[in-house]
C-alpha positions as CSV (number, residue, x, y, z in Angstrom):
1,X,9.8,129.4,-102.8
2,X,9.2,132.5,-105.0
3,X,11.7,133.6,-107.6
4,X,13.0,137.1,-107.9
5,X,15.0,138.6,-110.7
6,X,17.1,141.8,-110.3
7,X,18.6,143.3,-113.4
8,X,21.2,145.9,-112.3
9,X,22.6,144.0,-109.3
10,X,25.1,146.3,-107.5
11,X,26.5,146.7,-104.0
12,X,23.9,149.4,-103.1
13,X,20.2,149.1,-103.7
14,X,20.5,145.9,-105.8
15,X,22.0,143.9,-102.9
16,X,19.7,145.5,-100.3
17,X,16.7,144.3,-102.4
18,X,18.3,140.8,-102.7
19,X,18.8,140.6,-99.0
20,X,15.3,142.0,-98.1
21,X,13.4,139.6,-100.3
22,X,15.9,136.7,-99.9
23,X,15.3,136.6,-96.2
24,X,11.6,136.5,-96.9
25,X,11.5,133.2,-98.8
26,X,12.6,134.4,-102.3
27,X,15.2,132.7,-104.5
28,X,17.3,135.5,-106.0
29,X,18.5,135.7,-109.6
30,X,21.0,138.5,-110.3
31,X,21.9,140.1,-113.6
32,X,24.7,142.6,-114.4
33,X,27.7,143.1,-116.7
34,X,30.4,141.9,-114.4
35,X,30.6,138.1,-113.7
36,X,33.2,138.7,-110.9
37,X,30.9,141.1,-109.1
38,X,28.0,138.8,-109.5
39,X,30.0,135.9,-108.1
40,X,30.8,137.9,-105.0
41,X,27.2,139.0,-104.5
42,X,25.9,135.4,-104.8
43,X,28.6,134.2,-102.3
44,X,27.4,136.9,-99.9
45,X,23.8,135.9,-100.3
46,X,24.6,132.2,-99.9
47,X,26.4,132.9,-96.7
48,X,23.1,134.4,-95.4
49,X,21.4,131.1,-96.4
50,X,19.7,132.8,-99.4
51,X,19.5,130.8,-102.6
52,X,21.1,132.8,-105.4
53,X,22.4,132.5,-108.9
54,X,23.4,134.9,-111.7
55,X,23.5,135.6,-115.4
56,X,25.7,138.1,-117.2
57,X,23.8,140.7,-119.3
58,X,24.7,144.1,-120.6
59,X,21.8,146.5,-120.8
60,X,23.3,148.3,-123.8
61,X,23.4,145.1,-125.8
62,X,20.1,143.8,-127.1
63,X,21.4,140.4,-127.9
64,X,23.0,140.0,-124.5
65,X,19.7,140.9,-122.7
66,X,17.6,138.7,-125.0
67,X,19.9,135.6,-124.5
68,X,20.2,136.0,-120.7
69,X,16.5,136.5,-120.1
70,X,15.4,133.7,-122.4
71,X,17.9,131.4,-120.7
72,X,16.9,132.3,-117.2
73,X,13.2,131.9,-117.9
74,X,13.8,128.5,-119.4
75,X,15.9,127.4,-116.4
76,X,13.8,129.0,-113.6
77,X,10.3,128.8,-114.9
78,X,7.8,131.3,-113.6
79,X,9.3,134.6,-112.3
80,X,7.3,135.9,-109.4
81,X,9.1,139.3,-109.1
82,X,11.2,141.2,-111.5
83,X,13.0,144.4,-110.6
84,X,14.7,146.6,-113.2
85,X,17.4,148.6,-111.4
86,X,19.6,149.8,-114.3
87,X,20.5,153.4,-115.0
88,X,23.3,155.5,-116.4
89,X,24.3,157.7,-113.4
90,X,27.2,159.8,-114.8
91,X,26.6,163.5,-115.2
92,X,26.4,165.0,-118.7
93,X,24.9,168.0,-120.5
94,X,23.0,168.4,-123.7
95,X,25.4,170.7,-125.5
96,X,28.1,168.1,-125.2
97,X,26.0,165.1,-126.0
98,X,26.3,163.0,-129.1
99,X,23.5,161.0,-130.7
100,X,25.2,157.8,-129.9
101,X,25.6,158.6,-126.2
102,X,21.9,159.5,-125.9
103,X,20.8,156.3,-127.7
104,X,23.1,154.2,-125.6
105,X,21.9,155.6,-122.3
106,X,18.2,155.4,-123.4
107,X,18.8,151.8,-124.2
108,X,20.0,151.2,-120.6
109,X,17.3,153.2,-119.0
110,X,14.3,152.3,-121.1
111,X,14.7,149.9,-124.0
112,X,16.3,147.0,-122.2
113,X,13.7,147.2,-119.5
114,X,10.9,146.7,-122.1
115,X,12.8,143.8,-123.7
116,X,13.3,142.0,-120.4
117,X,9.6,142.6,-119.5
118,X,8.4,141.3,-122.8
119,X,10.5,138.1,-122.4
120,X,9.4,137.4,-118.9
121,X,5.7,138.1,-119.5
122,X,5.7,136.0,-122.6
123,X,7.1,133.0,-120.8
124,X,5.4,133.3,-117.4
125,X,2.3,131.4,-116.5
126,X,-0.6,133.9,-117.0
127,X,-2.6,132.2,-114.3
128,X,0.0,133.0,-111.6
129,X,0.7,136.3,-110.0
130,X,3.7,138.4,-111.2
131,X,5.1,141.7,-109.9
132,X,7.3,143.9,-112.0
133,X,9.0,146.9,-110.4
134,X,11.2,149.5,-112.0
135,X,13.7,151.9,-110.2
136,X,12.6,155.4,-111.2
137,X,14.2,158.7,-110.2
138,X,13.1,162.2,-109.2
139,X,14.7,163.5,-112.4
140,X,11.7,162.2,-114.3
141,X,9.6,164.8,-112.4
142,X,12.3,167.5,-112.1
143,X,14.9,167.2,-114.8
144,X,18.4,168.6,-114.1
145,X,20.6,170.0,-116.9
146,X,23.8,168.5,-115.3
147,X,22.2,165.0,-115.5
148,X,20.8,165.2,-119.0
149,X,20.6,161.6,-120.2
150,X,19.4,160.3,-116.8
151,X,16.7,162.9,-116.7
152,X,15.5,161.8,-120.2
153,X,15.9,158.1,-119.4
154,X,14.0,158.2,-116.1
155,X,11.2,160.2,-117.8
156,X,11.0,157.6,-120.5
157,X,11.0,154.8,-118.0
158,X,8.2,156.4,-116.0
159,X,6.1,156.7,-119.1
160,X,6.9,153.1,-120.0
161,X,5.8,151.8,-116.6
162,X,2.5,153.7,-116.7
163,X,1.8,152.3,-120.2
164,X,2.7,148.8,-119.1
165,X,0.3,149.2,-116.2
166,X,-2.5,150.0,-118.6
167,X,-1.6,147.0,-120.8
168,X,-1.6,144.6,-117.9
169,X,-4.4,146.1,-115.8
170,X,-6.8,143.2,-116.4
171,X,-4.2,140.5,-115.8
172,X,-2.3,138.9,-112.9
173,X,0.7,141.0,-113.5
174,X,1.3,144.0,-111.2
175,X,3.4,146.9,-112.6
176,X,4.9,149.7,-110.6
177,X,7.7,152.1,-110.4
178,X,9.4,153.4,-107.2
179,X,10.5,157.0,-108.0
180,X,13.4,157.8,-105.8
181,X,13.8,161.6,-105.3
182,X,17.3,161.7,-104.0
183,X,20.8,160.1,-104.2
184,X,21.0,156.7,-102.6
185,X,23.5,156.8,-99.7
186,X,23.9,154.6,-96.6
187,X,22.9,156.0,-93.2
188,X,20.7,158.7,-94.8
189,X,16.9,159.0,-95.6
190,X,17.9,157.4,-98.9
191,X,19.6,154.4,-97.3
192,X,19.3,151.4,-99.7
193,X,18.0,149.2,-96.9
194,X,15.3,151.7,-96.2
195,X,14.4,151.9,-99.8
196,X,14.3,148.1,-100.2
197,X,11.6,148.1,-97.5
198,X,9.6,150.5,-99.7
199,X,9.8,148.0,-102.5
200,X,8.8,145.2,-100.2
201,X,5.7,147.2,-99.1
202,X,4.9,148.0,-102.7
203,X,4.9,144.4,-103.7
204,X,2.9,143.2,-100.7
205,X,0.2,145.8,-101.3
206,X,0.2,145.4,-105.1
207,X,-1.8,148.5,-105.7
208,X,0.2,151.6,-106.7
209,X,1.5,152.1,-110.2
210,X,3.9,154.7,-108.9
211,X,5.4,155.2,-105.4
212,X,7.2,158.4,-104.9
213,X,9.9,158.2,-102.2
214,X,11.2,161.6,-101.1
């Protein structure tokens, strides 16, 4: 059974991804800040006969991320699929933004994704295939002043992914970002279950560094 790690497990896209891959022979490992929510998500997956476990990690805390990913790699061994699904989604504007707020949100959107990637790739078996996907956003392509830090963060994440793809182009590690150009909402074109199917196709094909969903 393959092993999948989702950092940024939530009731929307995170759980849709867990269910999509979990019903296709993946063991699921969830990470987020709230242990209570993670327990509920794992219980829901277990009820669907999906093997699931969790680790608590806060994307704004470097030590928390490092400890959680080091531990999960030691306990689970090779990670076949990693999805970074963290983002600061609250609106804000540059005139009101403090240095601390920008640094904190950039850590969530970009820095912690790199740290998690570094830990997994350093501990994974280089002879085995690995896929690493990152949830991008249309704000990386078309920044919006009312979503200042998310625009900056998603642009940074997009650049990070393209650079990682260059670093790993001659390896067994596939790097990609799914750039979602709209707000995720059930029963719409941006339904999380529909988007989860895009991730599934991206992993199965293993070709595109960036998939733009709009």
